[in-house]
Legacy VTK file of the C-alpha trace (Angstrom):
# vtk DataFile Version 3.0
C-alpha trace
ASCII
DATASET POLYDATA
POINTS 179 float
100.243 138.505 106.701
103.859 138.319 107.920
107.205 136.539 106.522
108.895 134.160 109.079
112.486 135.027 109.738
114.190 131.783 109.561
112.409 130.029 106.509
111.225 133.292 104.689
108.036 131.876 103.970
104.599 134.122 104.698
102.591 133.090 107.826
98.872 132.751 107.535
96.682 133.825 110.181
95.951 130.448 110.750
99.672 128.872 111.655
100.680 129.099 114.886
103.224 132.004 115.596
105.922 133.406 117.718
107.151 136.848 117.760
110.353 137.614 119.145
110.008 139.582 122.691
113.373 141.510 121.876
113.039 142.539 118.350
109.687 141.804 117.417
110.543 139.200 114.233
107.688 136.712 113.427
108.150 133.030 113.222
106.618 129.770 112.965
106.317 127.912 115.885
108.144 124.868 114.716
110.894 127.393 113.037
111.326 129.283 116.413
111.907 125.683 118.153
113.777 124.176 115.587
116.660 127.064 115.699
116.248 127.381 119.209
115.951 130.807 119.478
115.520 134.350 117.125
117.297 134.340 113.898
118.203 137.962 113.773
121.844 138.580 114.241
122.666 141.006 117.514
119.168 140.094 119.313
119.418 138.962 122.311
116.852 136.238 122.303
119.089 134.758 119.464
119.889 131.037 119.192
123.276 130.349 121.226
125.102 127.501 119.026
126.555 124.887 121.150
130.207 124.260 120.931
131.756 120.882 120.586
133.787 119.632 123.116
137.407 119.479 122.657
138.756 116.330 121.695
140.423 114.221 124.091
143.427 113.271 122.061
144.510 115.371 118.821
146.136 112.829 116.067
149.192 113.957 114.071
148.246 111.940 111.291
148.427 108.476 109.846
149.448 106.061 112.830
150.959 109.008 114.689
154.328 107.242 114.948
156.604 105.852 111.820
159.872 104.317 112.347
163.034 106.572 110.919
164.718 104.188 108.201
168.309 105.351 109.455
168.131 104.823 113.115
165.053 102.792 113.492
163.699 105.381 116.023
159.988 106.020 116.283
159.080 109.595 115.417
155.769 111.335 114.317
154.577 110.786 111.393
154.192 114.346 109.957
157.970 114.625 110.457
160.560 114.649 107.472
163.684 114.725 109.793
164.689 112.824 112.626
166.808 113.606 115.937
169.326 111.477 114.092
169.910 113.823 111.542
168.122 111.902 108.678
165.998 113.681 106.217
163.331 112.518 104.526
161.754 113.899 101.243
158.325 113.276 102.297
156.374 112.638 105.366
155.034 109.144 104.139
157.132 106.354 105.944
159.804 104.703 104.256
161.225 101.613 104.344
165.322 101.586 104.860
165.754 100.258 101.477
164.015 102.894 99.963
165.414 106.017 101.902
169.190 104.162 101.005
167.989 104.406 97.368
166.727 107.798 97.506
169.793 109.163 99.260
172.070 107.871 96.385
169.681 109.251 93.913
169.926 112.767 95.906
173.575 112.597 95.879
174.129 111.532 92.627
171.831 114.604 91.452
173.930 116.952 93.591
177.229 115.853 91.668
175.191 116.347 88.394
174.195 119.646 89.513
177.611 120.918 90.886
179.116 119.557 87.697
176.993 121.538 85.641
178.005 124.649 87.181
181.365 123.999 87.048
181.104 123.069 83.011
179.193 126.429 82.803
181.633 128.355 84.327
184.338 126.765 82.203
182.466 127.590 79.320
182.863 131.137 80.230
186.579 130.987 79.989
186.660 130.685 76.044
188.924 128.432 75.034
187.350 125.198 76.616
184.414 126.413 75.707
183.343 124.377 72.656
184.152 121.311 74.701
182.817 122.137 78.125
179.684 123.878 76.447
178.936 120.348 74.415
179.643 118.630 77.419
177.179 120.677 79.477
174.199 120.182 76.854
174.529 116.624 76.515
174.485 116.146 80.458
171.563 118.934 80.751
169.837 116.978 78.099
170.144 113.146 79.093
169.334 114.250 82.552
166.579 116.518 81.905
163.715 114.819 83.934
165.877 114.706 87.227
167.240 118.417 86.913
163.968 120.095 86.166
162.860 119.905 89.689
164.855 123.248 90.702
162.561 125.818 88.414
164.811 124.712 85.875
168.011 126.540 86.979
170.170 123.727 86.068
169.289 123.080 82.696
169.199 125.912 81.938
173.039 126.443 82.879
173.698 123.116 81.007
172.122 124.692 77.856
173.696 128.020 78.634
176.911 126.501 78.277
176.159 124.536 75.195
175.198 127.712 73.542
178.091 129.333 74.911
180.057 126.639 73.483
178.825 126.805 69.941
179.150 130.654 70.055
182.708 130.332 71.092
183.256 127.671 67.975
182.010 129.751 65.605
183.957 132.935 66.933
187.117 130.324 66.735
186.222 128.764 63.270
185.600 132.408 61.744
189.334 133.640 63.262
190.879 130.341 61.958
189.328 130.220 58.515
189.013 134.003 57.969
192.748 134.781 58.118
LINES 1 180
179 0 1 2 3 4 5 6 7 8 9 10 11 12 13 14 15 16 17 18 19 20 21 22 23 24 25 26 27 28 29 30 31 32 33 34 35 36 37 38 39 40 41 42 43 44 45 46 47 48 49 50 51 52 53 54 55 56 57 58 59 60 61 62 63 64 65 66 67 68 69 70 71 72 73 74 75 76 77 78 79 80 81 82 83 84 85 86 87 88 89 90 91 92 93 94 95 96 97 98 99 100 101 102 103 104 105 106 107 108 109 110 111 112 113 114 115 116 117 118 119 120 121 122 123 124 125 126 127 128 129 130 131 132 133 134 135 136 137 138 139 140 141 142 143 144 145 146 147 148 149 150 151 152 153 154 155 156 157 158 159 160 161 162 163 164 165 166 167 168 169 170 171 172 173 174 175 176 177 178
């Protein structure tokens, strides 16, 4: 008995069989017809897959266009930047009110980050370190949920400034009371 090269089952002598003219592989007639040819890779009688027709239009996403919340122009829905210069945090459509709220929150976050950088640099100077370190530590703790987005860099600056402030405060206390 032979084994069908498509379904891998034994072919009893009573079944209607075919043998590929190119590679002599045995098949059930039903398997050959269902596949449309030989199943052996590289065989000249192998079935040729039908390529699906190309789509007539390619969709860019939901609705294909969205209105820019800043200027109102229609832009492709997947863009996060408009021709007017507006940038968005995500590709989902935003209302003008949502966009203004996001801009306000983003601007406030940038100010907090800049403030933490300045406080950290001031804490490195030494003399203002106990005060600037305390302020930076408090700011980093208060806004930790917003600041964590940048891999924790700004949180590290705030907490680092706090540690530097504590170290300088201890050094100043030891110098003052130790003498």
